[in-house]
N, C-alpha and C positions, 0 to 999 in steps of 0.2 A: 529444661526445667518444667515444660507444658507436658501435660498427661493429655490423651485422648479424649476428646469432649464428646457429651451426649449429643448426636445425631437425631435431628425431628425427622420424623417419617414412619412409614407403617411398613416395617420389616417383617420378619416371619415371626409369628409369635406375637406381634404387638396388637393389641385391642384397638379396633377402629373407634374413636371417640368422637362426640359431634365438636366443631371447632372451639366452643365456648367451654369446652372440658378438656381439652387439649393440655398438658403439662407444659408450664411454659418454662424453656431453659434459656438464661440471659447469662451471657458473659460479657466480662470488661474486655474493652477494645484492646487485642493484643495479645491477647492468650490463646492462641493457635487457631485462630480462625481465619479463613481466607479472607481477602479484601478489606481485613482491619489495618489499622495502623501499625507501625513496627512496635517492637518492645519497648524503644526510647518514649513513646507516647504514653506508656502506662504510668509515668511519673505523674502524670498530671490528674489521674484519676483521684478523687477523693474516698478516704476510708469509709464515708457515708455512705457513697454510691456501694461500694464494695460489700459492705455490710448490710444493704437492701437486697444486691445480687445474691449474698449469702442467705438470706432469710427465705428467698425465693427458692433457692436450693434445698433447704431445710425443707421446705413447703413439698417440693418433689420428692425429696426423700420417704417423705411421712405419705405420700399418694402411692408410692410406688410400693413402699412396705404393706400398705393395706390392700393393695391389688395382689401381692405374693400370698397374703394371709387368705384373700378370698379364693384364691386359685386353689390353696391346699386345702381350705374347708369344702371346695366342691368337688375334691377329688375323693372319689369312692375308694373305700378300704377294701383290698382284695379276701373279703370273706366267703370265698367259694365263687364267688360271681366271676365269670369271665368278661374281663373288659376288653373290649378292641384294641388290638395294637395302636391303630391309627390315632384313637381318641388318647391313648396314652402318650405317644409320641408328639403329640398336638399339645397337650398340658405341660408334658417334659419341656418342649422348646419354649412355649410361653414363659415357664418359670426361669428356665436358663436366661432367656433375653431380660427379664426383669432382673435377675440378680446381676447380670453383666452390666444393666444400665445401673442398678444401684451402687455398683462398685464405681463406676465412673462419676457419680454423682458424688459420692465421699471424696474421691480423688479431687474433684472440682472445689468442695468444700475445704478441702486441707488448702490447696492452693491460695483460695480467698483468704483463710485464716492465716496462713503466713505472711502474705500481701499485707494483709491489714495488719500486722505486727512489726512488720519490717515498717511501715508507714507511720506508726505511731508508738515510737521506742519510750517517749516520755510518759506515755499514759500506762506502761506497763509496770505493775507493782507486784511483787510476789506476796501470796496471803501472809506469809509471816511478818510481813511490814503493815498490814493493816491491823493485826492483833494486838491490843494493848496487853502487856503481861503485869501482873502485881509487882510492886516493888521498881518498876522500870520508870524512870523520869521522862515524862510526855514534855516535848517541845511546844510550849504555849503557840497558840497561834496568833499572829500579829493581827489585830485588828487597827485598821486605821481610822481615825476620827470622822464621824460623820456630820453632814451639815444639820445645823439645828431643825431644820424642815423635816429631814428624815427621821432624826429623833423624835420630834412631836408625832409625826404619822405613826412610827411604831408605838409611841405610848396609847395614841389612839385607838389601835387595833388590838393592842393586848388590852385594853381596858373594855371593848367590845367583846373579845373573846370571853374575859371573866363574866362579864353579863349573860352571854349565851350560856356558859357553863352553870351559872347559877339557875338560870331559867330551865334548862336540862334536868338539874337535881330536884327541883321543885316538882317539876311535869313526871320525872322517874318516882319521887316521894307519892304523889297521887295516884300514878298508875299501880304502884305497889299496893296502895291503901284500897283501891278498886277491888285487885284481885284477890286481897285477903277478904273483903267483904263478900267478894262472889262465891270462892271458896266456902267461907263459913255458912253460906245461905245453902249451898249445895250439899254441905255435911247435916245442916239441920233437915233438910228435904227427906234425906235418907231415913 
């Protein structure tokens, strides 16, 4: 089930970046990294942790893609200018390495996604379940009775929101009138 993972290091064609700019590659324990717990320990990893790793992987994918675009942008088109074979091979090697790393990152992201889906089957809803259709009866949401304190607090918050909305309406009317006056004065000047 595990795919080859992104290996850190400076291989051929890898740009040397300062340590603070090195792309971080994180894998959950148990996904084919040496020195990590066996596959059974993967059950204890939370989906939130996997999502965070997935987010970092997406950031790595974006970074790699930007580097690929920078390499291709810096490549000179053969407009009758002879480019040295060594420079061409160097750029081609860098591009191939970035594409290989990008492929590995996408595989890693797919594994993380599949693992999250396995861990959260109760949260998976098909998009069709979320779309209400005309004429289809909706199941009423069961609302449990609240305590009087909660009901009172809700009413107070609603009243404050109404007051703020009214204040904003007055302010918008004042601003509209001010703009009309300014526009009228500007047109009279011309």
